[in-house]
MIBA-816341 format. One record per residue (C-alpha): residue number from 1; residue in three letters; x negated, y, z. Coordinates in nm, 4 decimals, padded with zeros to 6 digits. Each point is the difference from the previous one (the first is absolute). Example, Ala and Ser with C-alpha at 12.3 -4.5 7.8 and 13.67 -1.06 7.14 Angstrom:
BEGIN
{n:1&res:ALA&xx:-01.2300&yy:-00.4500&zz:00.7800}
{n:2&res:SER&xx:-00.1370&yy:00.3440&zz:-00.0660}
This chain:
BEGIN
{n:1&res:MET&xx:-02.9909&yy:02.3820&zz:05.7273}
{n:2&res:TYR&xx:00.2467&yy:00.2900&zz:-00.0154}
{n:3&res:GLU&xx:-00.1164&yy:00.1589&zz:00.3222}
{n:4&res:ASN&xx:-00.3017&yy:00.1792&zz:-00.1533}
{n:5&res:ARG&xx:00.1889&yy:00.1602&zz:-00.2899}
{n:6&res:ASN&xx:-00.0464&yy:00.3714&zz:-00.0554}
{n:7&res:GLU&xx:00.3318&yy:00.0519&zz:-00.1781}
{n:8&res:PRO&xx:00.3467&yy:-00.0920&zz:00.1203}
{n:9&res:ALA&xx:00.1399&yy:-00.3247&zz:-00.1434}
{n:10&res:PHE&xx:00.3075&yy:00.1744&zz:-00.1413}
{n:11&res:ASP&xx:-00.2018&yy:00.2411&zz:-00.2174}
{n:12&res:ALA&xx:-00.1281&yy:-00.2825&zz:-00.2230}
{n:13&res:PRO&xx:00.1118&yy:-00.0089&zz:-00.3640}
{n:14&res:ILE&xx:00.3093&yy:-00.1989&zz:-00.0838}
{n:15&res:PRO&xx:-00.0753&yy:-00.3250&zz:-00.1851}
{n:16&res:GLY&xx:00.0396&yy:00.0582&zz:-00.3741}
{n:17&res:MET&xx:-00.0320&yy:00.3763&zz:00.0349}
{n:18&res:SER&xx:-00.2919&yy:00.0093&zz:-00.2439}
{n:19&res:LEU&xx:00.2150&yy:-00.1702&zz:-00.2633}
{n:20&res:THR&xx:00.2679&yy:00.2666&zz:-00.0116}
{n:21&res:HIS&xx:00.0167&yy:00.3121&zz:-00.2103}
{n:22&res:GLU&xx:00.2480&yy:00.2773&zz:-00.0457}
{n:23&res:VAL&xx:00.2953&yy:-00.0697&zz:-00.2252}
{n:24&res:GLY&xx:-00.0930&yy:00.0965&zz:-00.3545}
{n:25&res:ALA&xx:-00.3741&yy:-00.0235&zz:00.0599}
{n:26&res:ARG&xx:-00.0369&yy:-00.3164&zz:-00.2114}
{n:27&res:PRO&xx:00.0110&yy:00.0015&zz:-00.3824}
{n:28&res:TRP&xx:00.2925&yy:-00.2432&zz:-00.0171}
{n:29&res:GLN&xx:00.2050&yy:00.2328&zz:00.2210}
{n:30&res:GLN&xx:-00.0263&yy:00.2815&zz:-00.2559}
{n:31&res:PRO&xx:00.1933&yy:00.0293&zz:-00.3263}
{n:32&res:ALA&xx:-00.1605&yy:-00.2151&zz:-00.2686}
{n:33&res:GLN&xx:-00.2293&yy:00.1582&zz:-00.2569}
{n:34&res:TYR&xx:00.1874&yy:-00.1744&zz:-00.2857}
{n:35&res:SER&xx:00.3679&yy:-00.0735&zz:00.0287}
{n:36&res:THR&xx:00.1051&yy:-00.1432&zz:-00.3378}
{n:37&res:ILE&xx:-00.0981&yy:-00.3253&zz:-00.1655}
{n:38&res:GLU&xx:-00.1316&yy:00.1884&zz:-00.3043}
{n:39&res:GLU&xx:-00.2390&yy:00.2058&zz:00.2121}
{n:40&res:VAL&xx:-00.1175&yy:-00.3073&zz:00.1907}
{n:41&res:ALA&xx:-00.0489&yy:-00.1968&zz:-00.3236}
{n:42&res:GLN&xx:-00.2151&yy:00.2810&zz:-00.1411}
{n:43&res:PHE&xx:-00.1987&yy:00.0098&zz:00.3250}
{n:44&res:TYR&xx:-00.0764&yy:-00.3735&zz:-00.0116}
{n:45&res:ILE&xx:-00.0745&yy:-00.0022&zz:-00.3724}
{n:46&res:GLY&xx:-00.2457&yy:00.2847&zz:00.0523}
{n:47&res:GLN&xx:-00.1660&yy:-00.1830&zz:00.2886}
{n:48&res:MET&xx:-00.0279&yy:-00.3260&zz:-00.1905}
{n:49&res:GLN&xx:-00.1703&yy:00.1538&zz:-00.3045}
{n:50&res:ASN&xx:-00.3137&yy:00.0508&zz:00.2072}
{n:51&res:ASP&xx:-00.2883&yy:-00.2374&zz:-00.0884}
{n:52&res:SER&xx:-00.0851&yy:-00.0680&zz:00.3657}
{n:53&res:PHE&xx:00.3609&yy:-00.1023&zz:00.0656}
{n:54&res:ALA&xx:-00.0110&yy:-00.2404&zz:-00.2948}
{n:55&res:GLU&xx:-00.3249&yy:-00.1515&zz:00.1305}
{n:56&res:GLN&xx:00.1383&yy:-00.0456&zz:00.3520}
{n:57&res:THR&xx:00.3220&yy:-00.1480&zz:-00.1347}
{n:58&res:THR&xx:-00.1949&yy:-00.2369&zz:-00.2236}
{n:59&res:ASN&xx:-00.1990&yy:-00.1208&zz:00.2995}
{n:60&res:LEU&xx:00.3179&yy:-00.0618&zz:00.1987}
{n:61&res:LEU&xx:00.1691&yy:-00.1826&zz:-00.2880}
{n:62&res:GLN&xx:-00.3035&yy:-00.2261&zz:-00.0423}
{n:63&res:THR&xx:00.0401&yy:-00.1150&zz:00.3606}
{n:64&res:LYS&xx:00.3551&yy:-00.1136&zz:-00.0888}
{n:65&res:MET&xx:00.1589&yy:00.2608&zz:00.2245}
{n:66&res:PRO&xx:00.3633&yy:00.0314&zz:-00.1148}
{n:67&res:VAL&xx:00.0972&yy:00.3088&zz:-00.1980}
{n:68&res:THR&xx:00.2986&yy:00.0467&zz:00.2317}
{n:69&res:MET&xx:-00.2302&yy:00.0267&zz:00.3016}
{n:70&res:ILE&xx:-00.2254&yy:00.2587&zz:-00.1662}
{n:71&res:ALA&xx:00.2981&yy:00.2090&zz:-00.1131}
{n:72&res:ASN&xx:00.1665&yy:-00.0179&zz:00.3399}
{n:73&res:ALA&xx:-00.3200&yy:00.1059&zz:00.1766}
{n:74&res:MET&xx:-00.0342&yy:00.2988&zz:-00.2339}
{n:75&res:GLN&xx:00.3533&yy:00.1251&zz:00.0461}
{n:76&res:THR&xx:-00.0063&yy:-00.0567&zz:00.3779}
{n:77&res:SER&xx:-00.3215&yy:00.1983&zz:00.0295}
{n:78&res:ASN&xx:00.1473&yy:00.2874&zz:-00.1992}
{n:79&res:ILE&xx:00.3157&yy:-00.0047&zz:00.2128}
{n:80&res:MET&xx:-00.2147&yy:00.0424&zz:00.3116}
{n:81&res:ASN&xx:-00.1909&yy:00.2840&zz:-00.1659}
{n:82&res:GLY&xx:00.3239&yy:00.1836&zz:-00.0804}
{n:83&res:ILE&xx:-00.0285&yy:-00.0294&zz:-00.3794}
{n:84&res:HIS&xx:00.3512&yy:-00.1456&zz:-00.0350}
{n:85&res:ASN&xx:00.2673&yy:-00.1562&zz:00.2184}
{n:86&res:ILE&xx:00.0699&yy:-00.3701&zz:00.0343}
{n:87&res:ASP&xx:00.3053&yy:00.0007&zz:-00.2280}
{n:88&res:VAL&xx:-00.1888&yy:00.1418&zz:-00.2953}
{n:89&res:GLY&xx:-00.2940&yy:-00.2284&zz:00.0848}
{n:90&res:VAL&xx:00.2140&yy:-00.3100&zz:-00.0305}
{n:91&res:LEU&xx:00.1352&yy:00.1256&zz:-00.3312}
{n:92&res:ALA&xx:-00.3548&yy:00.0645&zz:-00.1210}
{n:93&res:LEU&xx:-00.1247&yy:-00.3522&zz:00.0811}
{n:94&res:PRO&xx:00.0833&yy:-00.1446&zz:-00.3454}
{n:95&res:ILE&xx:-00.1862&yy:00.2876&zz:-00.1673}
{n:96&res:ILE&xx:-00.3047&yy:-00.0543&zz:00.2202}
{n:97&res:MET&xx:00.0095&yy:-00.3742&zz:-00.0646}
{n:98&res:GLU&xx:00.0230&yy:00.0483&zz:-00.3771}
{n:99&res:MET&xx:-00.2990&yy:00.2331&zz:00.0035}
{n:100&res:ILE&xx:-00.2050&yy:-00.2466&zz:00.2059}
{n:101&res:MET&xx:00.0959&yy:-00.2829&zz:-00.2353}
{n:102&res:LEU&xx:-00.0975&yy:00.2205&zz:-00.2958}
{n:103&res:ILE&xx:-00.3446&yy:00.0452&zz:00.1574}
{n:104&res:GLY&xx:-00.0239&yy:-00.3773&zz:00.0494}
{n:105&res:ASP&xx:00.1063&yy:-00.0708&zz:-00.3581}
{n:106&res:SER&xx:-00.2434&yy:00.2543&zz:-00.1435}
{n:107&res:THR&xx:-00.2927&yy:-00.1610&zz:00.1844}
{n:108&res:GLY&xx:00.1122&yy:-00.3561&zz:-00.0779}
{n:109&res:ILE&xx:00.0533&yy:-00.1053&zz:00.3621}
{n:110&res:ASP&xx:00.2403&yy:-00.2821&zz:00.0800}
{n:111&res:TYR&xx:00.1840&yy:00.1708&zz:00.2871}
{n:112&res:VAL&xx:00.2653&yy:-00.1166&zz:00.2449}
{n:113&res:ILE&xx:00.3196&yy:00.2052&zz:-00.0002}
{n:114&res:GLY&xx:00.1300&yy:-00.1235&zz:00.3354}
{n:115&res:THR&xx:00.3621&yy:-00.0501&zz:-00.1053}
{n:116&res:GLU&xx:-00.0494&yy:-00.3548&zz:-00.1274}
{n:117&res:ARG&xx:00.2082&yy:-00.2728&zz:00.1580}
{n:118&res:ASN&xx:-00.1646&yy:-00.3230&zz:00.1089}
{n:119&res:LEU&xx:00.2679&yy:-00.2563&zz:-00.0773}
{n:120&res:ASP&xx:-00.2035&yy:-00.2870&zz:00.1470}
{n:121&res:GLU&xx:-00.0104&yy:00.1750&zz:00.3396}
{n:122&res:GLU&xx:00.3705&yy:00.0850&zz:-00.0162}
{n:123&res:VAL&xx:00.0892&yy:-00.3629&zz:-00.0758}
{n:124&res:LYS&xx:-00.2272&yy:-00.1157&zz:00.2814}
{n:125&res:ASP&xx:00.1622&yy:00.2430&zz:00.2459}
{n:126&res:SER&xx:00.3511&yy:-00.1019&zz:-00.1022}
{n:127&res:ALA&xx:-00.0943&yy:-00.3687&zz:00.0355}
{n:128&res:MET&xx:-00.1223&yy:00.0705&zz:00.3545}
{n:129&res:ALA&xx:00.3213&yy:00.1811&zz:00.0857}
{n:130&res:LEU&xx:00.2028&yy:-00.2924&zz:-00.1340}
{n:131&res:ALA&xx:-00.2043&yy:-00.2484&zz:00.2064}
{n:132&res:VAL&xx:00.0521&yy:00.2050&zz:00.3170}
{n:133&res:ALA&xx:00.3743&yy:00.0187&zz:-00.0676}
{n:134&res:ARG&xx:00.0155&yy:-00.3771&zz:-00.0467}
{n:135&res:ILE&xx:-00.1832&yy:-00.0566&zz:00.3285}
{n:136&res:GLU&xx:00.2413&yy:00.2292&zz:00.1817}
{n:137&res:ASP&xx:00.2979&yy:-00.1786&zz:-00.1561}
{n:138&res:ALA&xx:-00.1427&yy:-00.3390&zz:00.0974}
{n:139&res:LYS&xx:00.0524&yy:00.0590&zz:00.3733}
{n:140&res:THR&xx:00.2190&yy:-00.2706&zz:00.1468}
{n:141&res:PRO&xx:00.3326&yy:00.1076&zz:00.1519}
{n:142&res:THR&xx:-00.0578&yy:-00.2169&zz:00.3084}
{n:143&res:GLN&xx:-00.3007&yy:00.2082&zz:00.1014}
{n:144&res:GLU&xx:00.1924&yy:00.3255&zz:-00.0401}
{n:145&res:GLU&xx:00.3010&yy:-00.1298&zz:00.1953}
{n:146&res:SER&xx:-00.2150&yy:-00.1182&zz:00.2912}
{n:147&res:VAL&xx:-00.1725&yy:00.3391&zz:00.0198}
{n:148&res:GLU&xx:00.3342&yy:00.1830&zz:-00.0060}
{n:149&res:GLU&xx:00.1390&yy:-00.2175&zz:00.2802}
{n:150&res:VAL&xx:-00.2984&yy:00.0657&zz:00.2265}
{n:151&res:VAL&xx:00.0135&yy:00.3731&zz:-00.0650}
{n:152&res:GLU&xx:00.3768&yy:00.0409&zz:00.0349}
{n:153&res:GLU&xx:00.0531&yy:-00.1772&zz:00.3348}
{n:154&res:PRO&xx:-00.2200&yy:00.2255&zz:00.2197}
{n:155&res:MET&xx:00.1394&yy:00.3116&zz:-00.1668}
{n:156&res:GLN&xx:00.3565&yy:-00.0989&zz:00.0885}
{n:157&res:ASP&xx:-00.0917&yy:-00.0558&zz:00.3658}
{n:158&res:MET&xx:-00.1756&yy:00.3363&zz:00.0208}
{n:159&res:GLN&xx:00.2910&yy:00.1837&zz:-00.1566}
{n:160&res:GLU&xx:00.2466&yy:-00.1446&zz:00.2548}
{n:161&res:ASP&xx:-00.2115&yy:00.1179&zz:00.2959}
{n:162&res:MET&xx:-00.0585&yy:00.3553&zz:-00.1251}
{n:163&res:PRO&xx:00.2553&yy:00.2657&zz:00.0913}
{n:164&res:THR&xx:00.1546&yy:00.1875&zz:-00.2912}
{n:165&res:GLY&xx:00.0846&yy:00.3613&zz:-00.0521}
{n:166&res:LEU&xx:-00.1824&yy:00.3183&zz:-00.0781}
{n:167&res:MET&xx:-00.1085&yy:00.0811&zz:00.3565}
{n:168&res:ALA&xx:-00.0246&yy:-00.3582&zz:00.1338}
{n:169&res:ARG&xx:-00.3093&yy:-00.0836&zz:00.2035}
{n:170&res:ARG&xx:-00.2149&yy:-00.2878&zz:-00.1015}
{n:171&res:ASN&xx:-00.1350&yy:-00.2489&zz:00.2499}
């Protein structure tokens, strides 16, 4: 298979070579376009006043996609495009969420925020954890003692036969 190759095997590209770029060649490796929360808030408010944005957001909210997920996707995308850094993006999340909820309220959509707690699920999970703990506590001591005896005896015999010391040879 390799005998009829025209090029030497060592001149082939390194795996992953096409995925690398020079340092600073990506937008997120450059200084951010906006560096303060005020600038980023104005950027997002300006973007969200567009009618096409409101229509797209309305469509997403109608599918019951959480507001937190939409806001996080927006700020992550803008981080990758070099608009702002991740710190300012996290600080801008509440502003983005409020604007999305304002769009949902203005169109009369019953949206999902994504920060709601499901107490029924939490109670169910805690009940499962309690049941598992009770099962683990219900182990009989006779079973544990018999296992310890079987495990300890061979270990003691092996330790007596093995030479000790830093440079001791093992059999």
